[in-house]
C-alpha positions as CSV (number, residue, x, y, z in Angstrom):
1,X,-35.4,-27.7,2.5
2,X,-38.5,-27.7,4.8
3,X,-37.3,-30.0,6.8
4,X,-33.6,-28.5,7.9
5,X,-33.4,-26.8,11.2
6,X,-31.1,-24.1,12.5
7,X,-29.0,-26.7,14.8
8,X,-28.3,-28.5,11.4
9,X,-27.5,-25.6,9.8
10,X,-25.0,-24.5,12.5
11,X,-23.6,-28.3,12.6
12,X,-22.7,-27.8,8.7
13,X,-21.2,-24.5,9.4
14,X,-18.8,-25.4,12.1
15,X,-17.8,-28.3,10.1
16,X,-16.5,-26.5,6.9
17,X,-13.0,-26.6,6.5
18,X,-10.4,-26.3,4.0
19,X,-10.1,-29.3,1.5
20,X,-6.4,-29.2,1.1
21,X,-5.2,-28.3,4.7
22,X,-8.3,-29.9,6.8
23,X,-8.4,-26.7,8.7
24,X,-11.5,-25.0,9.7
25,X,-12.5,-22.2,7.4
26,X,-12.0,-18.4,9.2
27,X,-14.8,-16.8,10.8
28,X,-15.3,-14.5,7.9
29,X,-15.7,-17.3,5.4
30,X,-17.9,-18.9,7.7
31,X,-20.4,-16.0,7.9
32,X,-20.2,-15.6,4.3
33,X,-21.7,-19.2,3.6
34,X,-24.0,-18.3,6.2
35,X,-25.2,-15.0,4.4
36,X,-25.6,-17.2,1.2
37,X,-27.7,-19.8,3.1
38,X,-30.1,-16.8,4.4
39,X,-30.5,-15.7,0.8
40,X,-31.1,-19.2,-0.3
41,X,-33.8,-19.8,2.4
42,X,-35.6,-16.6,1.7
43,X,-36.1,-17.6,-2.0
44,X,-37.3,-20.7,-0.7
45,X,-39.8,-19.1,1.5
46,X,-41.1,-16.8,-1.1
47,X,-41.6,-19.8,-3.3
48,X,-43.3,-22.0,-0.6
49,X,-40.8,-24.5,-0.3
50,X,-39.9,-23.7,3.3
51,X,-42.3,-22.2,6.0
52,X,-39.1,-20.2,7.5
53,X,-35.6,-19.6,7.4
54,X,-33.3,-21.6,9.8
55,X,-30.1,-20.1,8.5
56,X,-31.0,-16.5,10.4
57,X,-31.4,-18.4,13.6
58,X,-28.1,-20.2,13.3
59,X,-25.1,-18.7,15.2
60,X,-22.7,-16.3,13.2
61,X,-19.1,-16.7,14.0
62,X,-17.0,-14.2,16.1
63,X,-14.9,-12.1,14.0
64,X,-11.7,-10.7,15.4
65,X,-10.8,-7.5,13.6
66,X,-7.2,-7.4,12.7
67,X,-5.6,-4.0,13.3
68,X,-5.6,-1.8,10.1
69,X,-2.2,-1.4,8.4
70,X,-0.9,2.2,7.4
71,X,2.4,3.7,6.6
72,X,4.1,6.1,8.9
73,X,4.6,9.8,8.2
74,X,8.2,8.9,7.3
75,X,7.3,6.0,5.2
76,X,5.0,7.8,3.5
77,X,7.5,11.1,2.7
78,X,10.3,8.5,1.5
79,X,8.3,6.6,-0.7
80,X,6.9,9.6,-2.5
81,X,10.7,10.7,-2.9
82,X,12.1,7.4,-4.1
83,X,9.0,6.9,-6.9
84,X,9.6,7.4,-10.2
85,X,8.1,11.0,-11.7
86,X,5.3,9.0,-13.7
87,X,4.3,7.0,-10.5
88,X,4.1,10.4,-8.1
89,X,0.6,11.3,-9.0
90,X,-0.9,7.8,-8.6
91,X,1.0,7.4,-4.8
92,X,0.0,11.1,-4.0
93,X,-4.0,10.5,-4.9
94,X,-3.6,7.0,-3.2
95,X,-2.3,8.7,0.0
96,X,-3.9,11.9,0.2
97,X,-7.5,11.5,-1.5
98,X,-7.8,7.7,-0.6
99,X,-9.2,6.3,-3.9
100,X,-9.3,2.7,-4.3
101,X,-6.6,0.9,-6.4
102,X,-8.8,-0.5,-9.0
103,X,-10.6,3.5,-9.1
104,X,-6.8,4.9,-9.3
105,X,-6.2,2.2,-12.2
106,X,-9.0,3.6,-14.1
107,X,-8.9,7.7,-13.3
108,X,-8.2,9.8,-16.0
109,X,-6.6,13.4,-15.7
110,X,-9.9,14.7,-16.8
111,X,-11.4,13.7,-13.7
112,X,-8.8,15.8,-11.4
113,X,-10.0,19.8,-11.4
114,X,-7.3,21.2,-9.7
115,X,-8.8,24.7,-9.9
116,X,-11.8,23.7,-8.4
117,X,-9.5,21.3,-5.7
118,X,-11.8,18.1,-6.6
119,X,-11.5,14.8,-7.9
120,X,-14.3,13.0,-9.8
121,X,-14.9,9.5,-9.4
122,X,-17.5,8.5,-11.6
123,X,-20.2,6.0,-10.9
124,X,-18.9,3.6,-13.9
125,X,-15.6,3.4,-12.3
126,X,-16.5,3.6,-8.7
127,X,-16.7,0.2,-6.8
128,X,-19.9,1.3,-5.2
129,X,-21.4,2.3,-8.7
130,X,-22.2,5.8,-7.2
131,X,-20.3,9.0,-8.0
132,X,-18.4,10.9,-5.7
133,X,-16.1,13.8,-5.4
134,X,-13.0,13.8,-3.4
135,X,-11.5,17.1,-1.8
136,X,-7.9,17.9,-3.4
137,X,-6.0,18.8,0.2
138,X,-3.6,21.6,-0.4
139,X,-0.2,19.2,-0.1
140,X,-1.9,16.9,-2.9
141,X,-2.1,20.0,-5.2
142,X,1.3,20.5,-4.6
143,X,2.3,16.7,-5.8
144,X,-0.4,17.0,-8.4
145,X,0.7,20.4,-10.4
146,X,3.9,19.4,-12.0
147,X,2.3,16.3,-13.6
148,X,-1.0,17.4,-14.4
149,X,-2.3,16.7,-18.1
150,X,-5.5,17.7,-19.8
151,X,-6.1,14.0,-20.4
152,X,-4.9,10.5,-20.1
153,X,-4.4,7.9,-17.9
154,X,-3.0,8.9,-14.2
155,X,-1.6,5.4,-13.6
156,X,1.1,4.4,-15.7
157,X,1.9,1.0,-17.2
158,X,3.6,-1.2,-15.2
159,X,2.7,0.7,-12.1
160,X,3.3,-2.4,-9.9
161,X,6.6,-2.7,-10.9
162,X,7.2,1.0,-10.4
163,X,5.6,0.5,-7.1
164,X,7.7,-2.5,-5.8
165,X,10.8,-0.4,-6.7
166,X,9.9,2.7,-5.0
167,X,9.1,0.6,-2.0
168,X,12.3,-1.0,-1.9
169,X,14.1,2.4,-2.3
170,X,12.2,4.0,0.4
171,X,13.1,1.1,2.8
172,X,9.5,0.0,3.3
173,X,9.7,-3.9,4.0
174,X,6.2,-4.5,5.1
175,X,3.4,-3.3,2.7
176,X,0.3,-3.4,4.8
177,X,-3.1,-4.3,2.9
178,X,-4.9,-1.3,1.0
179,X,-1.6,0.8,2.8
180,X,-2.2,4.2,0.8
181,X,-6.3,4.2,1.1
182,X,-6.0,3.3,4.8
183,X,-3.5,5.7,5.5
184,X,-5.7,8.2,4.0
185,X,-8.4,7.1,6.2
186,X,-6.3,7.0,9.5
187,X,-4.9,10.4,9.2
188,X,-7.8,12.2,7.7
189,X,-10.1,11.0,10.6
190,X,-7.4,11.9,13.3
191,X,-6.8,15.6,11.9
192,X,-10.0,16.7,10.1
193,X,-12.2,14.8,13.0
194,X,-15.3,14.5,10.8
195,X,-16.4,10.9,10.2
196,X,-19.3,12.0,8.0
197,X,-17.2,13.9,5.6
198,X,-14.5,11.4,5.4
199,X,-17.2,8.4,4.8
200,X,-18.3,10.5,1.8
201,X,-14.8,10.8,0.3
202,X,-14.1,6.8,1.0
203,X,-17.3,6.0,-0.7
204,X,-19.0,4.7,2.2
205,X,-22.8,4.8,2.9
206,X,-22.4,5.5,6.4
207,X,-19.6,6.6,9.1
208,X,-20.0,3.0,10.7
209,X,-17.0,1.6,9.0
210,X,-14.8,4.5,9.4
211,X,-15.4,4.5,13.2
212,X,-15.1,0.9,13.3
213,X,-11.5,0.6,11.6
214,X,-9.8,3.8,11.9
215,X,-10.5,5.5,15.2
216,X,-7.8,6.1,17.5
217,X,-5.2,4.7,15.1
218,X,-3.4,7.8,14.8
219,X,-2.0,10.6,17.0
220,X,-3.3,14.2,16.2
221,X,0.5,15.2,16.0
222,X,1.2,12.4,13.4
223,X,-1.9,13.5,11.3
224,X,-0.7,17.2,11.2
225,X,2.7,16.1,10.1
226,X,0.9,13.7,7.4
227,X,-0.8,16.4,5.7
228,X,2.3,18.8,5.6
229,X,4.3,16.2,3.6
230,X,4.9,18.1,0.3
231,X,7.4,18.2,-2.6
232,X,10.8,19.2,-2.1
233,X,11.6,23.1,-2.4
234,X,15.4,24.3,-3.2
235,X,17.6,22.8,-0.5
236,X,14.9,21.0,1.2
237,X,13.7,17.6,1.4
238,X,10.0,16.1,1.1
């Protein structure tokens, strides 16, 4: 390790390829390898096996960010309207509170306080291992009230099949990655214009990721309509 140079690390990283296809690895994957190398050389330096860390001096691959995919206001409304009753709370919390899928899968009705207007994401269930509270917006409260329970899983069994059926019924052909959470963040930032508060609700340590991914994705008029999506009243649709 003491003899490896930054140039050799660069050459190795640039030569990484998929064994099956022979294609070069994506920039993000290459940077992940680089990050592991940096940790390895730091360990070697602490143990006296290497005088420096050549991986730190290697070039970081340029990652071209893809646009975040979100649902339109109309798609969100149709999805909720098409969902089976037992799935409505799952979709509504994802769309209007932005919990991660893994957090939703573990969420219990005991952690939803409609009176206080807060959803608790415990440290044990959070991806970041930090406890946080997410505010229940007025329209979300309306979606949850008919289905609220004292305890029990919010996410129903076989929810993936139920979600697929709701998507097809709503006419949503393309489902963006993390569609509900990304929609929440995009419409929240455009409407409330508070990146720091949004970062806390998402479970991020700072607002940098919020600005990096969600800024200027949604027009204010669309955001205003999004936060007015509510259950149908007599003679009206969602």
